[in-house]
N, C-alpha and C positions, 0 to 999 in steps of 0.2 A: 502493499500501501503504500503513495504519495505524498508524504509531507508534503501541504502547500501555507504557499509561508506567510505571518500573519498580513494583514498591509503599513502596517509603521516598516517594518524587516522591506518591506518592495519601496517604499516613500525612501527610506532609509540605500540604499542599492540604487535607484531611478539617480537621487539627488548627490549619490559621494560618486557614480561611473563618470561623466568628467575629468575630472580635479584629476580620477588616477589615470587618465591618460591622456591630461595638456603634461602631465608633471611627468611624461618620455618627453617629450619635448620643449627638453630648457633648451631655452637662450643660453652663446654663452653673452658675456657683458659686450662684448664687439657691435653683437646681432640684438644687441639690446639697441645699444643708443645709434645705431645705424638706422634704426628703422625708427627710434625718438626721431633723429636730427637726417633722415636721410628718404625714409620710406613712400613721406608722406607724396614727393616725386617721383623716388626713382626708386628702381624693383630690381631683388639682387637675385630675377631667374630667369632663364635665358630666353630672352627675341623679345620681351615681355614690355613691351614701352607705353609709361606714366607718361606725366609733365615733362620729364625727362627721361634719360634713356635707360637700357638694364645698365647698370652694375657688373653685368657677373663675366665675368673674362677681361676687364677692367684694364688689370695691371698687365704691361706686356702690351697697351693698344693706344695705335697714334688715337688722339685723340680729334675728339674731333668724322672719327671718319666709319660710324654704327649706318651701316647702309639705310639703316630702320628708322633713320631720324635725320630731324631737319634743325643742323646744329647752327648758333650764326655763327658770322664772320672770324670772329675773336676766335673762334675754340678751331673753328675750321684751316686758322692762319699759322694757332700758336705753332706748329711744326715741331711742337712736347710729346714725347710715348709715355704713359703714361707708368711711372712705378712710385715705387713706401716715400720717396723724397714726396715728387713731383703731387703725389695724392694728398700728401702734406700740407704742401705750403698749397695746395688747394684749397683745400678741404679750414684753411686755418681760417679765410681771407681770398673768394674765387675773385674780386676785381682790383684787387693788391694781380692778381696772379699774371687774370687771363682781362685786361678794362675792357673791352667788347662784349664779356658775358655774358649770357639772358637768363645768370642763373641770379633766383631770387632774395635766391639764402644767406646775407651775410657773414658764412661763413662761423669758427667752430674755436672758441679761442681757451679754452684749457683744456692741456699740451696730452692729459690724459686718453681724454675723453675722442680730442687726435689718435689718436696712438693704436685705439682702439678698433674704430674704427675703418682705421687700414689697418689698421693685420683682416681684420674681418672680409675688409673688398677684395685683401689678398689671399685669398683659403680660396672664397669665387670662382674656379674651374672645373 
């Protein structure tokens, strides 16, 4: 004979099941910072365009060259290749590094936050 779950046991299981699943997908500090500071406009998924281009595989890519996105003349003409140093400088102050950028983001002044974001981006490939 099978036992039936009480209503309260069923409710408890239903309430806590989503929590168990969400804990399995823990975000790194870099991913959390990326989502907070960059994720509104940029995706970390390959080929997913938002307001800005996807940043999947950005390290090693020449700035302004993803054919799926229409870049500002500043980015296309910058001649930069994204590496950790150029990404750090750009995330710190996009308009200082590339004055003709369309980026509305004013920059991340906190070096630890920038480092987390850049490390996360370097791992996207």
